[in-house]
C-alpha positions in Angstrom: 0.1 0.0 0.0 1.1 3.4 -1.1 2.3 6.0 2.2 0.6 8.7 1.4 0.7 12.0 3.5 -2.9 12.5 3.5 -6.3 10.8 2.5 -7.5 13.8 0.8 -6.1 17.3 -0.3 -8.4 20.1 -1.1 -7.2 23.1 -3.4 -9.2 25.9 -2.4 -11.1 26.6 1.0 -14.4 28.5 -0.1 -17.5 27.0 0.5 -16.8 23.8 -1.6 -12.9 23.5 -0.4 -13.5 24.2 3.8 -17.0 22.1 4.2 -15.4 19.3 2.2 -12.4 19.5 4.4 -14.4 19.3 7.5 -16.7 16.6 6.2 -13.9 14.6 5.1 -13.0 14.6 8.5 -15.6 13.8 10.3 -15.8 10.9 8.2 -12.3 9.9 9.1 -10.4 10.9 6.3 -6.8 12.9 7.3 -7.3 15.7 5.3 -5.6 19.1 4.5 -6.4 22.3 2.4 -4.6 24.6 0.4 -5.6 28.3 0.6 -3.3 30.9 -1.8 -5.2 33.6 0.0 -8.1 33.9 2.9 -9.9 31.0 4.1 -13.6 31.0 2.9 -12.7 31.9 -0.3 -14.9 34.5 -2.6 -18.1 34.1 -0.7 -17.0 34.9 2.8 -14.3 37.6 1.8 -15.6 39.1 -1.7 -19.1 37.9 -2.4 -22.0 36.7 -0.2 -21.0 37.7 3.0 -19.7 41.2 2.8 -22.6 41.9 0.1 -25.3 40.9 2.6 -23.5 43.1 5.5 -24.0 46.0 3.2 -27.5 45.1 2.2 -28.7 45.1 5.8 -26.9 48.4 6.4 -28.4 50.1 3.0 -31.9 48.6 4.7 -31.3 50.4 7.7 -30.3 53.5 5.8 -33.3 53.2 4.1 -35.4 52.9 7.0 -35.2 56.3 8.5 -37.7 57.3 5.3 -40.4 54.8 7.7 -39.0 56.5 10.9 -39.8 60.0 9.7 -43.4 59.2 9.0 -43.6 58.7 12.5 -42.9 61.9 13.2 -39.3 61.6 14.1 -36.7 63.6 12.8 -33.6 62.3 11.2 -30.3 63.7 10.4 -28.2 61.9 8.1 -25.7 64.9 7.3 -23.3 62.7 9.1 -23.6 59.5 7.0 -20.0 58.2 6.2 -20.0 55.6 3.7 -16.8 54.4 5.1 -18.3 53.1 7.9 -20.6 50.8 6.1 -17.3 49.6 4.4 -15.7 48.5 7.6 -18.8 46.7 8.9 -19.2 44.7 5.9 -15.4 43.9 6.0 -15.5 43.0 9.8 -18.4 40.6 8.7 -15.9 38.8 6.4 -13.2 38.6 8.5 -15.1 37.3 11.5 -16.3 34.4 9.5 -13.0 33.8 7.7 -11.2 33.2 11.2 -14.5 31.1 11.8 -13.0 28.9 9.2 -10.0 28.5 10.5 -11.1 27.7 13.8 -13.1 24.9 12.3 -10.3 23.5 10.5 -8.3 23.4 14.0 -11.4 21.6 15.9 -11.6 19.5 13.4 -7.9 18.5 12.8 -8.0 20.1 9.5 -4.6 21.0 8.3 -4.5 24.5 6.4 -1.8 24.8 4.2 -0.9 28.5 2.3 0.5 28.4 -0.9 -0.5 27.8 -4.6 -1.2 24.3 -5.2 -0.7 22.5 -8.4 -1.4 18.9 -9.3 1.7 17.2 -10.5 0.2 13.4 -10.7 -2.6 11.7 -9.9 -1.6 11.4 -6.5 0.7 14.6 -5.8 0.2 18.3 -5.6 2.9 20.9 -5.2 2.5 23.8 -3.2 4.5 26.8 -4.1 6.4 24.6 -6.8 8.6 23.4 -3.5 6.8 21.4 -1.6 4.9 18.0 -2.4 2.2 16.3 -0.7 0.9 12.8 -1.6 -2.6 12.3 -1.4 -4.9 9.3 -2.0 -7.7 11.5 -3.5 -7.6 15.5 -4.8 -10.4 17.6 -4.7 -10.3 20.7 -6.5 -12.4 23.5 -5.5 -10.7 26.7 -6.8 -13.7 28.5 -7.4 -14.5 31.5 -9.8 -14.0 35.1 -10.7 -15.6 38.0 -12.4 -16.0 37.5 -16.1 -14.5 40.4 -18.2 -16.0 41.6 -21.5 -14.2 43.2 -24.2 -14.5 46.9 -24.4 -15.6 47.0 -21.0 -12.4 45.9 -19.2 -12.3 46.5 -15.4 -9.7 49.2 -14.0 -10.6 49.2 -10.7 -11.2 53.0 -10.6 -14.3 53.7 -12.5 -15.2 50.3 -14.3 -15.5 47.8 -11.4 -16.3 44.2 -11.0 -18.1 42.7 -8.3 -14.7 42.3 -6.2 -14.1 46.2 -6.8 -17.3 47.8 -5.7 -16.9 45.7 -2.4 -13.8 47.2 -1.5 -15.4 50.8 -2.6 -15.0 53.4 0.2 -16.9 56.1 -1.0 -20.2 56.4 -2.3 -20.6 57.5 -6.1 -23.4 59.7 -7.0 -24.3 57.5 -10.0 -23.8 54.0 -11.5 -24.4 52.1 -14.4 -24.7 48.3 -13.9 -24.7 46.2 -16.7 -26.1 42.4 -15.9 -29.4 42.2 -13.9 -28.4 39.0 -12.8 -28.5 38.1 -8.9 -25.2 40.2 -8.1 -26.4 43.1 -10.7 -29.6 43.4 -8.8 -28.4 43.4 -5.4 -26.1 45.8 -6.0 -28.7 47.7 -7.9 -30.8 47.7 -4.5 -27.6 48.4 -2.4 -26.9 51.9 -4.3 -30.4 53.0 -4.5 -31.0 52.9 -0.8 -27.8 54.9 -0.5 -29.4 57.3 -2.6 -27.2 56.8 -5.8 -28.7 57.1 -8.9 -28.9 53.9 -11.0 -29.2 52.4 -14.2 -29.5 48.6 -14.7 -29.0 47.4 -18.0 -29.9 43.6 -19.5 -29.9 41.8 -22.6 -32.4 39.4 -21.9 -36.0 39.9 -21.6 -36.0 40.4 -17.8 -34.1 40.9 -14.5 -33.1 37.8 -12.9 -33.4 35.8 -16.4 -33.3 32.5 -14.9 -36.1 33.2 -12.5 -40.0 32.8 -12.9 -40.8 36.0 -14.8 -44.4 36.6 -13.1 -42.4 36.7 -9.5 -39.9 39.2 -11.0 -42.5 41.5 -12.0 -43.1 42.4 -8.2 -39.4 43.5 -8.2 -39.8 45.3 -11.4 -42.4 47.2 -9.8 -40.8 47.9 -6.7 -37.7 49.1 -8.8 -39.6 51.4 -10.8 -41.3 53.2 -7.9 -37.5 53.5 -6.5 -36.9 55.0 -9.8 -34.3 52.5 -10.8 -34.1 52.8 -14.4 -33.9 49.3 -15.9 -33.4 48.8 -19.5 -34.2 45.1 -20.6 -33.7 43.6 -24.2 -31.0 46.2 -24.3 -27.3 45.3 -24.8 -24.3 48.0 -23.9 -22.2 48.6 -27.2 -19.2 50.6 -25.9 -18.0 52.5 -23.2 -15.8 55.7 -22.7 -14.1 57.1 -19.7 -14.7 61.1 -19.8 -13.0 62.8 -17.3 -14.4 61.1 -14.0 -17.6 60.0 -16.1 -18.1 56.6 -17.7 -20.3 56.9 -20.7 -22.2 54.0 -21.9 -23.9 53.6 -25.3 -27.0 51.1 -25.1 -29.4 49.9 -27.7 -32.5 48.0 -27.4 -34.3 45.3 -29.6 -35.6 47.9 -31.6 -32.4 49.6 -32.7 -33.0 52.7 -30.6 -29.7 53.9 -29.2 -29.5 55.7 -26.1 -26.2 57.2 -23.9 -26.1 56.6 -20.1 -23.6 58.6 -18.1 -22.6 57.7 -14.5 -19.7 58.1 -12.0 -19.2 54.2 -11.9 -19.8 51.3 -14.2 -20.2 48.0 -12.9 -19.8 45.2 -15.1 -21.4 41.8 -13.2 -22.4 39.4 -16.7 -21.1 36.1 -15.1 -17.9 34.5 -13.7 -15.1 32.5 -14.8 -14.0 29.4 -13.1 -10.5 29.5 -11.6 -9.0 26.2 -13.4 -5.6 28.0 -15.4 -2.2 26.7 -13.7 -3.7 23.7 -11.7 -1.6 21.3 -14.1 -4.9 19.9 -15.5 -4.0 19.1 -18.7 -1.1 17.5 -17.8 -2.5 14.7 -15.6 -5.1 14.1 -18.4 -7.9 16.1 -16.4 -11.0 16.8 -18.8 -12.4 20.3 -19.3 -15.2 22.0 -21.5 -15.2 26.0 -21.8 -12.7 26.1 -18.9 -15.2 24.1 -16.5 -13.8 20.9 -15.1 -15.6 17.6 -16.7 -17.5 15.7 -13.9 -19.3 12.5 -13.7 -21.2 10.7 -10.7 -19.8 12.0 -7.2 -18.0 14.5 -9.3 -15.3 12.6 -10.0 -13.3 14.1 -13.2 -11.5 11.9 -15.9 -8.8 11.0 -13.5 -9.6 8.6 -11.0 -8.9 9.8 -7.6 -9.2 13.5 -8.7 -12.6 15.1 -8.0 -14.2 18.7 -8.3 -16.8 20.8 -7.2 -18.0 24.1 -7.0 -17.6 27.1 -9.7 -15.1 25.0 -11.4 -17.7 22.5 -12.2 -20.4 23.6 -15.0 -23.1 23.8 -12.2 -25.3 26.8 -10.8 -22.4 29.1 -9.2 -23.9 29.1 -6.0 -22.1 28.3 -2.5 -24.6 26.3 -1.3 -24.0 24.0 -4.3 -20.5 24.1 -3.7 -20.7 22.8 -0.7 -23.0 20.1 -1.2 -21.2 18.8 -4.4 -17.8 18.5 -2.2 -19.9 16.7 0.7 -21.1 14.3 -1.9 -17.7 14.0 -3.1 -16.1 13.4 0.3 -18.7 10.9 1.5 -18.3 8.9 -1.6 -14.4 8.6 -0.7 -15.1 7.6 2.7 -17.3 4.9 1.4 -20.8 6.8 2.6 -22.4 6.9 -0.9 -25.2 9.1 -0.9 -26.5 10.9 -3.9 -24.5 10.7 -6.9 -25.0 14.3 -7.5 -27.4 17.1 -7.3 -30.8 17.4 -8.9 -30.9 20.8 -10.4 -34.6 20.9 -9.8 -33.9 21.0 -6.1 -31.3 23.8 -5.8 -32.8 26.9 -4.2 -31.8 30.0 -5.2 -32.2 33.7 -3.3 -31.5 37.0 -4.3 -31.2 39.6 -1.6 -33.4 42.7 -2.8 -36.4 44.4 -1.9 -38.3 42.4 -2.4 -36.2 39.6 -1.9 -36.8 36.9 -4.9 -36.5 33.2 -4.0 -37.2 29.9 -6.1 -36.5 26.2 -7.4 -37.5 23.9 -9.8 -39.7 24.8 -12.7 -40.6 28.3 -13.7 -44.0 28.7 -15.7 -42.1 29.4 -18.9 -40.2 26.4 -18.7 -43.3 24.1 -18.0 -45.0 25.6 -20.9 -41.6 25.5 -23.4 -41.5 21.5 -22.2 -45.0 20.9 -22.8 -45.5 19.5 -19.1 -48.9 19.8 -17.6 -49.2 22.2 -14.5 -51.4 23.7 -12.4 -50.5 26.8 -10.6 -51.7 28.9 -8.1 -50.1 32.9 -7.0 -51.3 34.2 -3.4 -50.4 37.6 -2.9 -48.7 38.5 0.4 -51.3 41.3 0.9 -53.5 38.4 1.6 -51.3 37.7 4.8 -52.0 39.4 7.9 -48.2 39.4 8.8 -47.6 41.1 5.6 -50.0 44.1 6.0 -49.2 44.3 9.6 -45.1 44.9 8.8 -46.0 47.0 5.8 -44.3 44.8 3.5 -47.5 43.5 1.7 -46.0 43.7 -2.1 -45.3 40.4 -2.9 -46.5 36.6 -3.9 -46.3 33.1 -3.6 -46.2 31.0 -6.7 -46.3 27.0 -6.4 -46.2 25.1 -9.4 -47.5 21.5 -9.3 -48.6 18.5 -11.7 -51.9 17.5 -12.5 -51.9 15.3 -9.4 -50.3 17.9 -6.8 -47.0 16.9 -6.7 -44.6 20.0 -6.7 -42.5 20.7 -9.8 -41.5 24.3 -8.5 -41.9 27.4 -6.3 -41.1 30.9 -6.5 -41.3 33.7 -4.1 -41.2 37.6 -4.1 -41.5 39.6 -0.9 -39.9 39.9 2.5 -38.1 36.6 3.9 -38.7 35.0 0.5 -35.3 33.3 0.9 -36.0 31.7 4.3 -39.8 31.0 3.2 -38.7 28.9 0.3 -37.5 26.0 2.3 -40.5 24.7 3.3 -41.7 23.9 -0.1 -38.3 22.7 -1.0 -38.7 20.2 1.8 -42.0 18.9 0.8 -40.8 18.5 -2.7 -37.6 16.5 -1.6 -39.5 14.1 0.7 -42.1 13.5 -1.9 -44.9 15.3 0.3 -47.9 16.5 -1.9 -48.9 20.6 -1.5 -52.3 19.0 0.2 -49.8 18.5 3.3 -48.6 21.8 3.6 -52.1 23.2 2.9 -53.6 21.0 5.7 -50.4 21.8 8.1 -51.6 24.5 10.8 -49.3 27.7 10.3 -48.7 29.9 13.1 -50.7 33.2 13.0 -49.8 35.6 11.8 -46.8 34.7 10.1 -45.4 35.4 6.2 -45.7 31.8 6.3 -49.3 31.5 5.8 -48.9 32.9 2.8 -47.1 29.6 1.5 -50.2 27.6 2.8 -52.6 29.8 1.2 -50.8 29.0 -1.9 -50.9 25.3 -1.5 -54.5 25.5 -0.6 -54.9 27.5 -3.8 -53.4 24.4 -5.6 -56.0 22.5 -4.1 -59.2 25.0 -5.0 -59.7 26.2 -1.5 -57.5 29.2 -0.5 -59.5 31.3 2.4 -58.1 34.6 2.3 -57.9 35.8 -1.4 
């Protein structure tokens, strides 16, 4: 039997890497994680966590309007965005250190450096330290995609990384790309009083989400005077002094020139697969994504890949689950062979929030799937009215027998509410069980119950 240093070496300590490392150790695998920068990867350091910290601060700032409606005067003259920035970094740093603590607690070795695969069972760190491992897991994540003509300069043409490190608010911003990242930054900037222009090539914001649900967000953005351009592409960009000028053209060929202090380009991400030695050892890739099969095995025995380097939804929770599946297989604890794409929840932390999984109505129509749907408005839920957040809906899509195909929510706490319906779908529970289950009153979750009742034909509060 070959003498290995570790049962598993993981390259990358983001949600795919650090969760896999801890799970592997729990299952008895001697494990080390190689990280070239900060533990926690993009999500904890320059992604999910600092973004949500900014969203929280933006919403606190925006709540001043509601407080003033109670007759309380608020002086905003002393506002300094740098304090908001520092709070977001504090949250990121705290969780990054938390990952280091979890590694120690679970006896996972952390090695700082750049890892490169030298053979099926060898990883070279910083071109000097060779580590032998029975298994290797690649979890190196992704980076912002750059497009020709709109290259980042970190000053006035920004990536998502750049804007998170911004210590001063601009007076105006153009955002190219209305996916989750673009929408969340449009929400943040608008709440802080920045003029926002949001440009999307496809038919509507959040193109992968159910269109009817996204329209709730579109109405909200219009009320907040965020200018949204859909079915519109950016043609060119010019930096003119302290302003950025972007020429856009809509589907009818109508051109318009947008001018702002900053331009944020968020049109996707690129997997970090360069420099890993993949070609040399025979790990296949397709358009830079690593090709994987069951249990996230690559084309080389003993080498696995999880997270943004794999062609699956680029979401932190997907990366973590993929890594868990891979290491459980390595430890002889076979569970799922892979993730069912229809059981991946997605969440957008705007106002209102958007969340969903499974079939959208557009997909059901396109695929010719016989379906039923019911949309229950938030305004029918007493809690939503009481807290003055009644703009929203719960939409459930089922087959003709009441089996859940998908669900989509727009509204306050949508990203929390979606999981009740997803759990029911995974467990094979029909909507009738949700409909008949007592939900505490008043809660927003009653809207989920009512949507389920609606599918069954007996919604009460609509």
